PyMOL Python script that loads the backbone (N, CA, C, O; Angstrom):
from pymol import cmd

cmd.read_pdbstr("""\
ATOM      1  N   MET A   1      -8.803  18.407  25.643  1.00  0.00           N
ATOM      2  CA  MET A   1      -8.470  17.418  24.645  1.00  0.00           C
ATOM      3  C   MET A   1      -7.087  17.763  24.084  1.00  0.00           C
ATOM      4  O   MET A   1      -6.838  18.882  23.635  1.00  0.00           O
ATOM      5  N   THR A   2      -6.211  16.781  24.124  1.00  0.00           N
ATOM      6  CA  THR A   2      -4.854  17.007  23.663  1.00  0.00           C
ATOM      7  C   THR A   2      -4.682  16.507  22.237  1.00  0.00           C
ATOM      8  O   THR A   2      -5.531  15.793  21.702  1.00  0.00           O
ATOM      9  N   ILE A   3      -3.583  16.890  21.643  1.00  0.00           N
ATOM     10  CA  ILE A   3      -3.247  16.408  20.307  1.00  0.00           C
ATOM     11  C   ILE A   3      -3.079  14.891  20.321  1.00  0.00           C
ATOM     12  O   ILE A   3      -3.453  14.204  19.370  1.00  0.00           O
ATOM     13  N   GLU A   4      -2.512  14.381  21.407  1.00  0.00           N
ATOM     14  CA  GLU A   4      -2.312  12.934  21.517  1.00  0.00           C
ATOM     15  C   GLU A   4      -3.641  12.179  21.491  1.00  0.00           C
ATOM     16  O   GLU A   4      -3.747  11.148  20.826  1.00  0.00           O
ATOM     17  N   SER A   5      -4.646  12.669  22.195  1.00  0.00           N
ATOM     18  CA  SER A   5      -5.941  11.988  22.203  1.00  0.00           C
ATOM     19  C   SER A   5      -6.618  12.064  20.837  1.00  0.00           C
ATOM     20  O   SER A   5      -7.300  11.123  20.432  1.00  0.00           O
ATOM     21  N   ILE A   6      -6.439  13.158  20.134  1.00  0.00           N
ATOM     22  CA  ILE A   6      -6.998  13.280  18.790  1.00  0.00           C
ATOM     23  C   ILE A   6      -6.334  12.287  17.846  1.00  0.00           C
ATOM     24  O   ILE A   6      -7.009  11.654  17.035  1.00  0.00           O
ATOM     25  N   VAL A   7      -5.030  12.149  17.945  1.00  0.00           N
ATOM     26  CA  VAL A   7      -4.306  11.193  17.099  1.00  0.00           C
ATOM     27  C   VAL A   7      -4.749   9.766  17.410  1.00  0.00           C
ATOM     28  O   VAL A   7      -4.907   8.955  16.497  1.00  0.00           O
ATOM     29  N   VAL A   8      -4.952   9.451  18.690  1.00  0.00           N
ATOM     30  CA  VAL A   8      -5.417   8.114  19.064  1.00  0.00           C
ATOM     31  C   VAL A   8      -6.803   7.862  18.486  1.00  0.00           C
ATOM     32  O   VAL A   8      -7.063   6.768  17.986  1.00  0.00           O
ATOM     33  N   TRP A   9      -7.697   8.841  18.540  1.00  0.00           N
ATOM     34  CA  TRP A   9      -9.032   8.693  17.949  1.00  0.00           C
ATOM     35  C   TRP A   9      -8.937   8.415  16.456  1.00  0.00           C
ATOM     36  O   TRP A   9      -9.650   7.558  15.936  1.00  0.00           O
ATOM     37  N   ILE A  10      -8.064   9.132  15.768  1.00  0.00           N
ATOM     38  CA  ILE A  10      -7.913   8.944  14.328  1.00  0.00           C
ATOM     39  C   ILE A  10      -7.365   7.556  14.020  1.00  0.00           C
ATOM     40  O   ILE A  10      -7.833   6.895  13.093  1.00  0.00           O
ATOM     41  N   VAL A  11      -6.378   7.112  14.789  1.00  0.00           N
ATOM     42  CA  VAL A  11      -5.789   5.785  14.551  1.00  0.00           C
ATOM     43  C   VAL A  11      -6.811   4.682  14.841  1.00  0.00           C
ATOM     44  O   VAL A  11      -6.993   3.776  14.027  1.00  0.00           O
ATOM     45  N   VAL A  12      -7.471   4.754  15.989  1.00  0.00           N
ATOM     46  CA  VAL A  12      -8.482   3.746  16.336  1.00  0.00           C
ATOM     47  C   VAL A  12      -9.628   3.781  15.335  1.00  0.00           C
ATOM     48  O   VAL A  12     -10.103   2.730  14.903  1.00  0.00           O
ATOM     49  N   GLY A  13     -10.073   4.963  14.966  1.00  0.00           N
ATOM     50  CA  GLY A  13     -11.126   5.087  13.963  1.00  0.00           C
ATOM     51  C   GLY A  13     -10.709   4.543  12.616  1.00  0.00           C
ATOM     52  O   GLY A  13     -11.503   3.900  11.929  1.00  0.00           O
ATOM     53  N   GLY A  14      -9.474   4.793  12.235  1.00  0.00           N
ATOM     54  CA  GLY A  14      -8.970   4.269  10.969  1.00  0.00           C
ATOM     55  C   GLY A  14      -8.935   2.756  10.959  1.00  0.00           C
ATOM     56  O   GLY A  14      -9.361   2.129   9.988  1.00  0.00           O
ATOM     57  N   ILE A  15      -8.435   2.168  12.022  1.00  0.00           N
ATOM     58  CA  ILE A  15      -8.372   0.705  12.109  1.00  0.00           C
ATOM     59  C   ILE A  15      -9.777   0.115  12.071  1.00  0.00           C
ATOM     60  O   ILE A  15     -10.037  -0.818  11.310  1.00  0.00           O
ATOM     61  N   ALA A  16     -10.674   0.643  12.875  1.00  0.00           N
ATOM     62  CA  ALA A  16     -12.049   0.134  12.917  1.00  0.00           C
ATOM     63  C   ALA A  16     -12.755   0.346  11.583  1.00  0.00           C
ATOM     64  O   ALA A  16     -13.494  -0.528  11.128  1.00  0.00           O
ATOM     65  N   GLY A  17     -12.536   1.493  10.956  1.00  0.00           N
ATOM     66  CA  GLY A  17     -13.160   1.773   9.663  1.00  0.00           C
ATOM     67  C   GLY A  17     -12.670   0.844   8.573  1.00  0.00           C
ATOM     68  O   GLY A  17     -13.461   0.405   7.738  1.00  0.00           O
ATOM     69  N   VAL A  18     -11.382   0.535   8.562  1.00  0.00           N
ATOM     70  CA  VAL A  18     -10.837  -0.395   7.568  1.00  0.00           C
ATOM     71  C   VAL A  18     -11.421  -1.788   7.778  1.00  0.00           C
ATOM     72  O   VAL A  18     -11.835  -2.436   6.817  1.00  0.00           O
ATOM     73  N   PHE A  19     -11.458  -2.254   9.027  1.00  0.00           N
ATOM     74  CA  PHE A  19     -12.033  -3.571   9.312  1.00  0.00           C
ATOM     75  C   PHE A  19     -13.505  -3.625   8.920  1.00  0.00           C
ATOM     76  O   PHE A  19     -13.948  -4.592   8.299  1.00  0.00           O
ATOM     77  N   ALA A  20     -14.254  -2.607   9.274  1.00  0.00           N
ATOM     78  CA  ALA A  20     -15.684  -2.583   8.958  1.00  0.00           C
ATOM     79  C   ALA A  20     -15.909  -2.549   7.450  1.00  0.00           C
ATOM     80  O   ALA A  20     -16.823  -3.202   6.947  1.00  0.00           O
ATOM     81  N   ASP A  21     -15.089  -1.799   6.728  1.00  0.00           N
ATOM     82  CA  ASP A  21     -15.222  -1.721   5.276  1.00  0.00           C
ATOM     83  C   ASP A  21     -14.892  -3.061   4.627  1.00  0.00           C
ATOM     84  O   ASP A  21     -15.472  -3.405   3.597  1.00  0.00           O
ATOM     85  N   MET A  22     -13.968  -3.821   5.213  1.00  0.00           N
ATOM     86  CA  MET A  22     -13.626  -5.143   4.687  1.00  0.00           C
ATOM     87  C   MET A  22     -14.751  -6.146   4.940  1.00  0.00           C
ATOM     88  O   MET A  22     -14.986  -7.033   4.119  1.00  0.00           O
ATOM     89  N   VAL A  23     -15.445  -6.010   6.067  1.00  0.00           N
ATOM     90  CA  VAL A  23     -16.487  -6.968   6.434  1.00  0.00           C
ATOM     91  C   VAL A  23     -17.819  -6.637   5.761  1.00  0.00           C
ATOM     92  O   VAL A  23     -18.492  -7.532   5.250  1.00  0.00           O
ATOM     93  N   ILE A  24     -18.194  -5.387   5.758  1.00  0.00           N
ATOM     94  CA  ILE A  24     -19.475  -4.959   5.192  1.00  0.00           C
ATOM     95  C   ILE A  24     -19.247  -4.606   3.727  1.00  0.00           C
ATOM     96  O   ILE A  24     -18.644  -3.580   3.411  1.00  0.00           O
ATOM     97  N   LYS A  25     -19.729  -5.455   2.852  1.00  0.00           N
ATOM     98  CA  LYS A  25     -19.548  -5.239   1.412  1.00  0.00           C
ATOM     99  C   LYS A  25     -20.641  -4.316   0.872  1.00  0.00           C
ATOM    100  O   LYS A  25     -21.707  -4.182   1.472  1.00  0.00           O
ATOM    101  N   GLY A  26     -20.367  -3.696  -0.245  1.00  0.00           N
ATOM    102  CA  GLY A  26     -21.360  -2.865  -0.904  1.00  0.00           C
ATOM    103  C   GLY A  26     -21.097  -1.376  -0.790  1.00  0.00           C
ATOM    104  O   GLY A  26     -21.706  -0.586  -1.510  1.00  0.00           O
ATOM    105  N   ILE A  27     -20.202  -0.980   0.101  1.00  0.00           N
ATOM    106  CA  ILE A  27     -19.841   0.436   0.235  1.00  0.00           C
ATOM    107  C   ILE A  27     -18.333   0.508   0.082  1.00  0.00           C
ATOM    108  O   ILE A  27     -17.594  -0.101   0.855  1.00  0.00           O
ATOM    109  N   ARG A  28     -17.890   1.233  -0.889  1.00  0.00           N
ATOM    110  CA  ARG A  28     -16.450   1.387  -1.106  1.00  0.00           C
ATOM    111  C   ARG A  28     -16.050   2.790  -0.704  1.00  0.00           C
ATOM    112  O   ARG A  28     -16.461   3.775  -1.318  1.00  0.00           O
ATOM    113  N   LEU A  29     -15.242   2.863   0.337  1.00  0.00           N
ATOM    114  CA  LEU A  29     -14.817   4.152   0.865  1.00  0.00           C
ATOM    115  C   LEU A  29     -13.327   4.344   0.646  1.00  0.00           C
ATOM    116  O   LEU A  29     -12.565   3.378   0.588  1.00  0.00           O
ATOM    117  N   ASP A  30     -12.923   5.590   0.526  1.00  0.00           N
ATOM    118  CA  ASP A  30     -11.497   5.888   0.493  1.00  0.00           C
ATOM    119  C   ASP A  30     -10.986   5.936   1.939  1.00  0.00           C
ATOM    120  O   ASP A  30     -11.758   5.755   2.881  1.00  0.00           O
ATOM    121  N   LEU A  31      -9.710   6.176   2.100  1.00  0.00           N
ATOM    122  CA  LEU A  31      -9.101   6.135   3.430  1.00  0.00           C
ATOM    123  C   LEU A  31      -9.715   7.158   4.380  1.00  0.00           C
ATOM    124  O   LEU A  31      -9.965   6.852   5.546  1.00  0.00           O
ATOM    125  N   VAL A  32      -9.956   8.357   3.891  1.00  0.00           N
ATOM    126  CA  VAL A  32     -10.557   9.394   4.741  1.00  0.00           C
ATOM    127  C   VAL A  32     -11.973   8.990   5.139  1.00  0.00           C
ATOM    128  O   VAL A  32     -12.372   9.193   6.285  1.00  0.00           O
ATOM    129  N   GLY A  33     -12.726   8.428   4.222  1.00  0.00           N
ATOM    130  CA  GLY A  33     -14.076   7.959   4.535  1.00  0.00           C
ATOM    131  C   GLY A  33     -14.067   6.854   5.569  1.00  0.00           C
ATOM    132  O   GLY A  33     -14.925   6.820   6.452  1.00  0.00           O
ATOM    133  N   ARG A  34     -13.101   5.942   5.469  1.00  0.00           N
ATOM    134  CA  ARG A  34     -12.982   4.867   6.451  1.00  0.00           C
ATOM    135  C   ARG A  34     -12.681   5.416   7.840  1.00  0.00           C
ATOM    136  O   ARG A  34     -13.249   4.962   8.833  1.00  0.00           O
ATOM    137  N   VAL A  35     -11.793   6.384   7.901  1.00  0.00           N
ATOM    138  CA  VAL A  35     -11.448   6.985   9.196  1.00  0.00           C
ATOM    139  C   VAL A  35     -12.661   7.705   9.782  1.00  0.00           C
ATOM    140  O   VAL A  35     -12.943   7.569  10.973  1.00  0.00           O
ATOM    141  N   VAL A  36     -13.376   8.464   8.963  1.00  0.00           N
ATOM    142  CA  VAL A  36     -14.563   9.180   9.440  1.00  0.00           C
ATOM    143  C   VAL A  36     -15.621   8.196   9.922  1.00  0.00           C
ATOM    144  O   VAL A  36     -16.211   8.395  10.984  1.00  0.00           O
ATOM    145  N   VAL A  37     -15.870   7.135   9.151  1.00  0.00           N
ATOM    146  CA  VAL A  37     -16.847   6.123   9.562  1.00  0.00           C
ATOM    147  C   VAL A  37     -16.388   5.444  10.850  1.00  0.00           C
ATOM    148  O   VAL A  37     -17.208   5.158  11.723  1.00  0.00           O
ATOM    149  N   GLY A  38     -15.096   5.186  10.976  1.00  0.00           N
ATOM    150  CA  GLY A  38     -14.580   4.576  12.194  1.00  0.00           C
ATOM    151  C   GLY A  38     -14.739   5.463  13.410  1.00  0.00           C
ATOM    152  O   GLY A  38     -15.098   4.979  14.483  1.00  0.00           O
ATOM    153  N   ILE A  39     -14.477   6.752  13.263  1.00  0.00           N
ATOM    154  CA  ILE A  39     -14.623   7.687  14.388  1.00  0.00           C
ATOM    155  C   ILE A  39     -16.094   7.832  14.771  1.00  0.00           C
ATOM    156  O   ILE A  39     -16.435   7.794  15.953  1.00  0.00           O
ATOM    157  N   LEU A  40     -16.962   7.997  13.778  1.00  0.00           N
ATOM    158  CA  LEU A  40     -18.393   8.065  14.071  1.00  0.00           C
ATOM    159  C   LEU A  40     -18.884   6.745  14.654  1.00  0.00           C
ATOM    160  O   LEU A  40     -19.743   6.730  15.536  1.00  0.00           O
ATOM    161  N   GLY A  41     -18.336   5.638  14.158  1.00  0.00           N
ATOM    162  CA  GLY A  41     -18.685   4.328  14.694  1.00  0.00           C
ATOM    163  C   GLY A  41     -18.240   4.163  16.133  1.00  0.00           C
ATOM    164  O   GLY A  41     -18.910   3.486  16.913  1.00  0.00           O
ATOM    165  N   ALA A  42     -17.123   4.770  16.499  1.00  0.00           N
ATOM    166  CA  ALA A  42     -16.670   4.715  17.891  1.00  0.00           C
ATOM    167  C   ALA A  42     -17.668   5.408  18.804  1.00  0.00           C
ATOM    168  O   ALA A  42     -17.975   4.913  19.889  1.00  0.00           O
ATOM    169  N   PHE A  43     -18.172   6.550  18.365  1.00  0.00           N
ATOM    170  CA  PHE A  43     -19.195   7.238  19.153  1.00  0.00           C
ATOM    171  C   PHE A  43     -20.475   6.394  19.230  1.00  0.00           C
ATOM    172  O   PHE A  43     -21.054   6.227  20.303  1.00  0.00           O
ATOM    173  N   LEU A  44     -20.902   5.869  18.086  1.00  0.00           N
ATOM    174  CA  LEU A  44     -22.118   5.066  18.049  1.00  0.00           C
ATOM    175  C   LEU A  44     -21.971   3.797  18.885  1.00  0.00           C
ATOM    176  O   LEU A  44     -22.859   3.463  19.669  1.00  0.00           O
ATOM    177  N   GLY A  45     -20.858   3.093  18.720  1.00  0.00           N
ATOM    178  CA  GLY A  45     -20.627   1.874  19.487  1.00  0.00           C
ATOM    179  C   GLY A  45     -20.510   2.142  20.971  1.00  0.00           C
ATOM    180  O   GLY A  45     -21.043   1.381  21.779  1.00  0.00           O
ATOM    181  N   GLY A  46     -19.827   3.205  21.345  1.00  0.00           N
ATOM    182  CA  GLY A  46     -19.712   3.568  22.753  1.00  0.00           C
ATOM    183  C   GLY A  46     -21.054   3.895  23.361  1.00  0.00           C
ATOM    184  O   GLY A  46     -21.355   3.476  24.479  1.00  0.00           O
ATOM    185  N   TRP A  47     -21.863   4.644  22.632  1.00  0.00           N
ATOM    186  CA  TRP A  47     -23.191   4.982  23.132  1.00  0.00           C
ATOM    187  C   TRP A  47     -24.057   3.735  23.245  1.00  0.00           C
ATOM    188  O   TRP A  47     -24.753   3.547  24.243  1.00  0.00           O
ATOM    189  N   LEU A  48     -24.014   2.878  22.216  1.00  0.00           N
ATOM    190  CA  LEU A  48     -24.833   1.669  22.207  1.00  0.00           C
ATOM    191  C   LEU A  48     -24.441   0.713  23.322  1.00  0.00           C
ATOM    192  O   LEU A  48     -25.307   0.191  24.025  1.00  0.00           O
ATOM    193  N   PHE A  49     -23.142   0.479  23.492  1.00  0.00           N
ATOM    194  CA  PHE A  49     -22.681  -0.435  24.539  1.00  0.00           C
ATOM    195  C   PHE A  49     -23.024   0.102  25.924  1.00  0.00           C
ATOM    196  O   PHE A  49     -23.375  -0.660  26.824  1.00  0.00           O
ATOM    197  N   GLU A  50     -22.920   1.422  26.088  1.00  0.00           N
ATOM    198  CA  GLU A  50     -23.268   2.015  27.383  1.00  0.00           C
ATOM    199  C   GLU A  50     -24.771   1.911  27.639  1.00  0.00           C
ATOM    200  O   GLU A  50     -25.194   1.631  28.761  1.00  0.00           O
ATOM    201  N   ALA A  51     -25.572   2.135  26.605  1.00  0.00           N
ATOM    202  CA  ALA A  51     -27.024   2.045  26.768  1.00  0.00           C
ATOM    203  C   ALA A  51     -27.461   0.618  27.094  1.00  0.00           C
ATOM    204  O   ALA A  51     -28.418   0.410  27.839  1.00  0.00           O
ATOM    205  N   LEU A  52     -26.750  -0.366  26.528  1.00  0.00           N
ATOM    206  CA  LEU A  52     -27.070  -1.771  26.793  1.00  0.00           C
ATOM    207  C   LEU A  52     -26.352  -2.314  28.019  1.00  0.00           C
ATOM    208  O   LEU A  52     -26.523  -3.479  28.376  1.00  0.00           O
ATOM    209  N   ASN A  53     -25.545  -1.471  28.669  1.00  0.00           N
ATOM    210  CA  ASN A  53     -24.747  -1.873  29.824  1.00  0.00           C
ATOM    211  C   ASN A  53     -23.876  -3.081  29.487  1.00  0.00           C
ATOM    212  O   ASN A  53     -23.838  -4.058  30.235  1.00  0.00           O
ATOM    213  N   PHE A  54     -23.175  -3.005  28.349  1.00  0.00           N
ATOM    214  CA  PHE A  54     -22.346  -4.085  27.836  1.00  0.00           C
ATOM    215  C   PHE A  54     -20.904  -3.601  27.754  1.00  0.00           C
ATOM    216  O   PHE A  54     -20.646  -2.471  27.340  1.00  0.00           O
ATOM    217  N   SER A  55     -19.980  -4.445  28.145  1.00  0.00           N
ATOM    218  CA  SER A  55     -18.568  -4.079  28.116  1.00  0.00           C
ATOM    219  C   SER A  55     -17.766  -5.186  27.433  1.00  0.00           C
ATOM    220  O   SER A  55     -18.004  -6.370  27.670  1.00  0.00           O
ATOM    221  N   VAL A  56     -16.818  -4.795  26.589  1.00  0.00           N
ATOM    222  CA  VAL A  56     -15.948  -5.773  25.934  1.00  0.00           C
ATOM    223  C   VAL A  56     -14.570  -5.789  26.574  1.00  0.00           C
ATOM    224  O   VAL A  56     -13.656  -6.432  26.057  1.00  0.00           O
ATOM    225  N   GLY A  57     -14.409  -5.103  27.673  1.00  0.00           N
ATOM    226  CA  GLY A  57     -13.128  -5.093  28.370  1.00  0.00           C
ATOM    227  C   GLY A  57     -12.536  -3.709  28.426  1.00  0.00           C
ATOM    228  O   GLY A  57     -13.237  -2.706  28.295  1.00  0.00           O
ATOM    229  N   THR A  58     -11.219  -3.667  28.626  1.00  0.00           N
ATOM    230  CA  THR A  58     -10.527  -2.387  28.703  1.00  0.00           C
ATOM    231  C   THR A  58      -9.341  -2.410  27.753  1.00  0.00           C
ATOM    232  O   THR A  58      -8.914  -3.468  27.292  1.00  0.00           O
ATOM    233  N   GLY A  59      -8.829  -1.250  27.476  1.00  0.00           N
ATOM    234  CA  GLY A  59      -7.641  -1.141  26.646  1.00  0.00           C
ATOM    235  C   GLY A  59      -7.952  -0.803  25.207  1.00  0.00           C
ATOM    236  O   GLY A  59      -9.101  -0.577  24.826  1.00  0.00           O
ATOM    237  N   CYS A  60      -6.902  -0.776  24.426  1.00  0.00           N
ATOM    238  CA  CYS A  60      -7.006  -0.376  23.026  1.00  0.00           C
ATOM    239  C   CYS A  60      -7.822  -1.378  22.202  1.00  0.00           C
ATOM    240  O   CYS A  60      -8.559  -0.987  21.297  1.00  0.00           O
ATOM    241  N   GLU A  61      -7.687  -2.666  22.517  1.00  0.00           N
ATOM    242  CA  GLU A  61      -8.426  -3.682  21.769  1.00  0.00           C
ATOM    243  C   GLU A  61      -9.927  -3.499  21.926  1.00  0.00           C
ATOM    244  O   GLU A  61     -10.678  -3.626  20.959  1.00  0.00           O
ATOM    245  N   SER A  62     -10.363  -3.201  23.144  1.00  0.00           N
ATOM    246  CA  SER A  62     -11.802  -3.000  23.363  1.00  0.00           C
ATOM    247  C   SER A  62     -12.295  -1.748  22.654  1.00  0.00           C
ATOM    248  O   SER A  62     -13.424  -1.717  22.166  1.00  0.00           O
ATOM    249  N   ASP A  63     -11.456  -0.713  22.592  1.00  0.00           N
ATOM    250  CA  ASP A  63     -11.833   0.497  21.860  1.00  0.00           C
ATOM    251  C   ASP A  63     -12.005   0.200  20.372  1.00  0.00           C
ATOM    252  O   ASP A  63     -12.940   0.694  19.742  1.00  0.00           O
ATOM    253  N   ILE A  64     -11.106  -0.606  19.812  1.00  0.00           N
ATOM    254  CA  ILE A  64     -11.198  -0.966  18.401  1.00  0.00           C
ATOM    255  C   ILE A  64     -12.444  -1.814  18.150  1.00  0.00           C
ATOM    256  O   ILE A  64     -13.135  -1.612  17.151  1.00  0.00           O
ATOM    257  N   ILE A  65     -12.740  -2.764  19.047  1.00  0.00           N
ATOM    258  CA  ILE A  65     -13.930  -3.606  18.884  1.00  0.00           C
ATOM    259  C   ILE A  65     -15.195  -2.753  18.958  1.00  0.00           C
ATOM    260  O   ILE A  65     -16.105  -2.911  18.145  1.00  0.00           O
ATOM    261  N   THR A  66     -15.246  -1.860  19.925  1.00  0.00           N
ATOM    262  CA  THR A  66     -16.410  -0.981  20.070  1.00  0.00           C
ATOM    263  C   THR A  66     -16.582  -0.104  18.839  1.00  0.00           C
ATOM    264  O   THR A  66     -17.694   0.043  18.330  1.00  0.00           O
ATOM    265  N   ALA A  67     -15.490   0.477  18.359  1.00  0.00           N
ATOM    266  CA  ALA A  67     -15.550   1.322  17.164  1.00  0.00           C
ATOM    267  C   ALA A  67     -15.923   0.498  15.937  1.00  0.00           C
ATOM    268  O   ALA A  67     -16.654   0.978  15.071  1.00  0.00           O
ATOM    269  N   PHE A  68     -15.424  -0.748  15.852  1.00  0.00           N
ATOM    270  CA  PHE A  68     -15.759  -1.617  14.726  1.00  0.00           C
ATOM    271  C   PHE A  68     -17.250  -1.920  14.692  1.00  0.00           C
ATOM    272  O   PHE A  68     -17.878  -1.841  13.636  1.00  0.00           O
ATOM    273  N   VAL A  69     -17.817  -2.266  15.839  1.00  0.00           N
ATOM    274  CA  VAL A  69     -19.251  -2.578  15.892  1.00  0.00           C
ATOM    275  C   VAL A  69     -20.068  -1.364  15.461  1.00  0.00           C
ATOM    276  O   VAL A  69     -20.997  -1.492  14.664  1.00  0.00           O
ATOM    277  N   GLY A  70     -19.733  -0.205  15.976  1.00  0.00           N
ATOM    278  CA  GLY A  70     -20.445   1.015  15.590  1.00  0.00           C
ATOM    279  C   GLY A  70     -20.267   1.347  14.118  1.00  0.00           C
ATOM    280  O   GLY A  70     -21.221   1.752  13.454  1.00  0.00           O
ATOM    281  N   ALA A  71     -19.043   1.176  13.598  1.00  0.00           N
ATOM    282  CA  ALA A  71     -18.787   1.458  12.181  1.00  0.00           C
ATOM    283  C   ALA A  71     -19.519   0.469  11.288  1.00  0.00           C
ATOM    284  O   ALA A  71     -20.029   0.850  10.235  1.00  0.00           O
ATOM    285  N   ALA A  72     -19.577  -0.794  11.694  1.00  0.00           N
ATOM    286  CA  ALA A  72     -20.295  -1.794  10.906  1.00  0.00           C
ATOM    287  C   ALA A  72     -21.791  -1.463  10.862  1.00  0.00           C
ATOM    288  O   ALA A  72     -22.420  -1.571   9.810  1.00  0.00           O
ATOM    289  N   ILE A  73     -22.356  -1.065  11.996  1.00  0.00           N
ATOM    290  CA  ILE A  73     -23.766  -0.665  12.017  1.00  0.00           C
ATOM    291  C   ILE A  73     -23.985   0.539  11.112  1.00  0.00           C
ATOM    292  O   ILE A  73     -24.952   0.588  10.352  1.00  0.00           O
ATOM    293  N   LEU A  74     -23.084   1.504  11.197  1.00  0.00           N
ATOM    294  CA  LEU A  74     -23.185   2.697  10.362  1.00  0.00           C
ATOM    295  C   LEU A  74     -23.095   2.352   8.875  1.00  0.00           C
ATOM    296  O   LEU A  74     -23.838   2.914   8.071  1.00  0.00           O
ATOM    297  N   LEU A  75     -22.204   1.442   8.500  1.00  0.00           N
ATOM    298  CA  LEU A  75     -22.076   1.050   7.093  1.00  0.00           C
ATOM    299  C   LEU A  75     -23.302   0.290   6.606  1.00  0.00           C
ATOM    300  O   LEU A  75     -23.708   0.456   5.455  1.00  0.00           O
ATOM    301  N   VAL A  76     -23.896  -0.534   7.450  1.00  0.00           N
ATOM    302  CA  VAL A  76     -25.124  -1.226   7.058  1.00  0.00           C
ATOM    303  C   VAL A  76     -26.249  -0.233   6.810  1.00  0.00           C
ATOM    304  O   VAL A  76     -27.012  -0.377   5.854  1.00  0.00           O
ATOM    305  N   VAL A  77     -26.352   0.770   7.670  1.00  0.00           N
ATOM    306  CA  VAL A  77     -27.368   1.800   7.478  1.00  0.00           C
ATOM    307  C   VAL A  77     -27.096   2.574   6.188  1.00  0.00           C
ATOM    308  O   VAL A  77     -28.021   2.821   5.414  1.00  0.00           O
ATOM    309  N   LEU A  78     -25.842   2.959   5.947  1.00  0.00           N
ATOM    310  CA  LEU A  78     -25.506   3.681   4.718  1.00  0.00           C
ATOM    311  C   LEU A  78     -25.786   2.848   3.477  1.00  0.00           C
ATOM    312  O   LEU A  78     -26.282   3.364   2.475  1.00  0.00           O
ATOM    313  N   ARG A  79     -25.469   1.560   3.544  1.00  0.00           N
ATOM    314  CA  ARG A  79     -25.714   0.679   2.404  1.00  0.00           C
ATOM    315  C   ARG A  79     -27.211   0.577   2.125  1.00  0.00           C
ATOM    316  O   ARG A  79     -27.627   0.599   0.966  1.00  0.00           O
ATOM    317  N   SER A  80     -28.014   0.466   3.161  1.00  0.00           N
ATOM    318  CA  SER A  80     -29.470   0.369   2.952  1.00  0.00           C
ATOM    319  C   SER A  80     -30.038   1.687   2.427  1.00  0.00           C
ATOM    320  O   SER A  80     -30.977   1.678   1.631  1.00  0.00           O
ATOM    321  N   LEU A  81     -29.487   2.811   2.858  1.00  0.00           N
ATOM    322  CA  LEU A  81     -29.965   4.105   2.343  1.00  0.00           C
ATOM    323  C   LEU A  81     -29.585   4.305   0.880  1.00  0.00           C
ATOM    324  O   LEU A  81     -30.334   4.923   0.123  1.00  0.00           O
ATOM    325  N   ARG A  82     -28.448   3.795   0.487  1.00  0.00           N
ATOM    326  CA  ARG A  82     -28.033   3.930  -0.925  1.00  0.00           C
ATOM    327  C   ARG A  82     -28.921   3.120  -1.862  1.00  0.00           C
ATOM    328  O   ARG A  82     -29.086   3.476  -3.028  1.00  0.00           O
ATOM    329  N   ARG A  83     -29.485   2.044  -1.359  1.00  0.00           N
ATOM    330  CA  ARG A  83     -30.327   1.187  -2.201  1.00  0.00           C
ATOM    331  C   ARG A  83     -31.731   1.727  -2.358  1.00  0.00           C
ATOM    332  O   ARG A  83     -32.487   1.225  -3.190  1.00  0.00           O
ATOM    333  N   LEU A  84     -32.104   2.732  -1.588  1.00  0.00           N
ATOM    334  CA  LEU A  84     -33.464   3.284  -1.705  1.00  0.00           C
ATOM    335  C   LEU A  84     -33.640   4.108  -2.927  1.00  0.00           C
ATOM    336  O   LEU A  84     -34.726   4.638  -3.163  1.00  0.00           O
TER     337      LEU A  84
END
""", "prot")
cmd.dss("prot")
cmd.show_as("cartoon", "prot")
cmd.util.cbc("prot")
cmd.orient("prot")
C-alpha cells in the first residue's frame, strides 16, 4: 500500500462521507467523522456490492458511488442506534 493509495482512500472517503451526511439527516459529523464514515462506507459498500454481484461501473465515480451507498447505510444504522 502506497502513500498515494492512502490519500486516494481519504479523498474518496471524504467526498462520499460529505455526500452521505448531506443526504442522511439526523447525524451531524465533523470533517474527520465524515471521512471516517466515508472510508468505512467504502468497505461496506464494496463488500455489499460484491456479495450482491452488482457493479456501478469503473473509475473514480463508481468508487465514490459505492462509498456513498455504504456510508449512507452506515449513517442510517448509527442514527437508529442513537435513538435507542
